[in-house]
N, C-alpha and C positions, 0 to 999 in steps of 0.2 A: 689377928686375921686378915686386915687389911694390909701387913706388910708381907705375908703370906701370898696372898693374891697377886700384889704387885711383881713380886719373885716370879711367881708362875708366867705373869704377862710378858717380861721381861728374856725369860727363858723360852718361850713360845715364838716371840721375835727372832731373836737369834736363830732359835732352830728353823724358822722359816727362812730367814734370809740366808743360810748356811745351804738351805736346800736348792733355794734358787738362785742363789748365784754364787760361781765359782771361781777363781783365783787361776790366770794362764801366764805363764812366761815363755815369750817367742824372743827367738834371735832372727832379725830381720836384716840380712847383710851384716851392713858395720854397726846396726844398733842392736839394742835388747831392750825388748819390750815386756813391762810389767802392766798386765791389765785385767779385769774382770769381767766375764760372760755372764748373761742370763739363760737359764733351760727352759725361761717360762715362753711360750709358744704365742707370736705376734700377730691377732687375728687381722688388724687395720695396718695397708702401707698406703702411705702417701706416695702418689707416683710422681711427684716433685722434689720426692727427697732423698737424700744418699743417704744409705744406711751401710754401717761398718758390721761383718762379723766373723765369728772364728771357725775354722774348721780344718782338722788334718795337720794341726800345728801351724797353721798360718792364719793372718788377718785378710780379711778381703774387703771390698765395698762394693756397692751397685745399687742403682737406681732404681727404688719401687720396688724392689726384692732382696731377699735374703736367700742362703744358702746353707747357712749354720747356725750356729748360737749368736744373737747380737751381741755387743759390747754393751755391758753396762757401768757404772757408778765411774770411779778414778782410773786414768790412764797415764800411764809414765814412759817415757821412751827414755833412752840412754845412749849416751857416745859408748866404745869400746873402752873410754879411758874412765868411765864413771861419772863424767859430766850429763848434765841433764841436758838433752834434746830437746824434748816435747813434753808439755802436761797439759792435761783438759779432762771433761767432765762429759760421759755419756749417758743419753737416758735412752734404754733400749733401742741400742742401732743409732742413735741420732746425737751429733755431737750438740752439747748446752754449755750454756754460761760462759766463762773468759778461758781462752785457749792462748797459751804462751808455746814459744819455741827461740831457743837460744843458738847461738854459733859456739864452735866448739871451744871456742876460750872463754865463754861463760858469759859473753856480751849478748843481750836481748836480740832475737832478730825478729819475730813477729809477735803483736796481741792482737786478737782478734775478739769479738764476742759473737757467740750463736746462741739462738732461741729454740731449741727441737731441728733442730737441721737446716735452718736458715740463720743467714751471717745479718746481724741486727746490731748496729752501732756502730762505734769508734775503731777504725782498722789505721795501724801503725806498723811499719817496717822499719828497721835500722839494719846500717852495716854492719862489719866485724869490730869497725872500731867505735860501735856506740852512738854514730852520728844517725839522725832522725832523715830517710830517705824518700819516705811517702807517707800521704795521711791523707783521711778521706773516713766517710761514713759507705754503711750498706743498709739497706731497709731491703728484708723480703729478699736475699739474694741480689739485690740490684745496687750498684754505685748509686748514690744519688749525691748532689750538692756540689760543693766545690771538693776538688782533689789538687793538693800541690805534690810537685815532685822536686824536694830539695835538690837534689841532683843536678836537674836539668835546668832547674829554675822553671818550669811550667806550672800555669793554673789551669785545671780543666773542670767543665760544669757537666755533671751528669744530671740527667731527668728519664727514669727508667731503664737505665742502663745506655739510653743515647748519649754519644758524647759533644759538647759542646765548646769552641774557643773561648766562648763568655756567655754568662748567664742568660739565657732568653728573655727578652722583656717583652709586656703586654702592649695590645695595640697600639694604645695612645703613647706611650714611650716611645715606641719604634718608629711612630709618626714627628713626635717632637724632637726624637733624638738628633743631635748635632753633628753631621758627619765628621769625621775627620780626614785631613788632607790625602792621605792613603787611598781612603774611601774613596774621595770625589775625583782623583785622578784614576783610581781604576775604573770608574762609572763614566767619565769622561771618554777612557779609552775604549769602554764597550761600546758607548754610541758612536766615535767615529769609527770603530771597524763592523758595526752594523751598518752604518751609510756606505761605508766602501763596499761590503759584501751587498748591499739592496742596488749599488748603482752598479756594480758589476754584474747583476742577474737583469736589471733593466737594459744593460749594453747589449747583452747576449739576446735578450728578447729585440729587441731594436734590430740586431743587425737579424736575425732570422727572419724578423720580418721585411727586411730591405730586399736579402737574397729571394725570399719567396715571391715578392713583386718583381723581380729581376725578372726570374724563371717564369713566371707568367709573361711578362711583356714580350721575353724571347720566345716563349711559345705559342703568343696570340701574333707577331711578327711572322714566325716560320709558316703557320696556319694560313695567314693573308697571303704570301709568297706561292704557299703550295695551291692555293686558289687560283691566284692570278696566272700561274704557270699552267695550271690547268685548263683555265677559261682562255688563255693563249694557245695551248695546242687544240683545244675543242674550236676556236677559231679558223685555225690552219686546216684542218681535217676536212673543218665543213667549206673552207674555199677549195680545199683541192677537190671535193666531190662535185661542186657546181661547175668548177672550170673542167673536171672531166667531163661533165653531160654536156657541154655548152659545145667543146670541142669533138664530142662523138657527133652531135646532131651539124656542126658545120663540116665534118669531113665523113659525109656518108660514104663508106666502104673505099676509105682512099679518095675520094675526089670533094671538091668543093661545092657545098650546097648554096647556090645563090640566092633560094629564098628563103634561107635562113641568116645569109647575107643583109639580104633585104630588110627583111625582117628586124634584122640587130642594130642597123643604121637608122631606120625608123623609132626606135627605142630609145636610142641616144638622144636623136633629134629631138623629141617628144620632152626630153628630161632636162636640154639646153633651153628649150624655150619655156 
């Protein structure tokens, strides 16, 4: 009885699997793809994840959305030569577990680890000769830690996908860190350059003040000259008016006025005494 129940349970699972998951063969350019799709409707879609789906004989991908049946279970991609090009696993449209890709000559090209749509874990890439080119780690789709480029001999440090030439130190380490000769030269150069810029700026300000002072002096001197000229003109004009009045009195109707001459003479004598 138990055996019969177990057989029925296995048959039920197989039927459920066959009804939910279907195999598809897709020709994509220079590749042939063997994959499986799920007809199960995805209710919740993560807006930060990339989903792969199948429709009208083609495989598509989009972020936080699907437009067909999602890829599920094993995924195999082949070159036309039947050489394996890529292998991995989908979990209802999301890449998961270890994914590998190969060059056409059979050499491993890339190895990466996925966790339901996010890159998580060690990443390595190789050239067609099998030599290691790049090595690093991902955490939730972000590069983290040290990444080594074996081709260019460069090492970079990533923190939350931000790239640094070296690992950032904490405050105490940064304060106590001994600066190398190159950094010292750069600091000295920056100080000299800042000093030169400040000196030029000060000279410009000083020159501007001198020019303003000179212009003010010229303006004041010109105003003084104008006042003196005006005063001289006023004095001349006043003298002309006085002389004109005196001569008018002295020569009344064209004749010499003796009374005015005597009066003028007395005034001059009084001034002399």
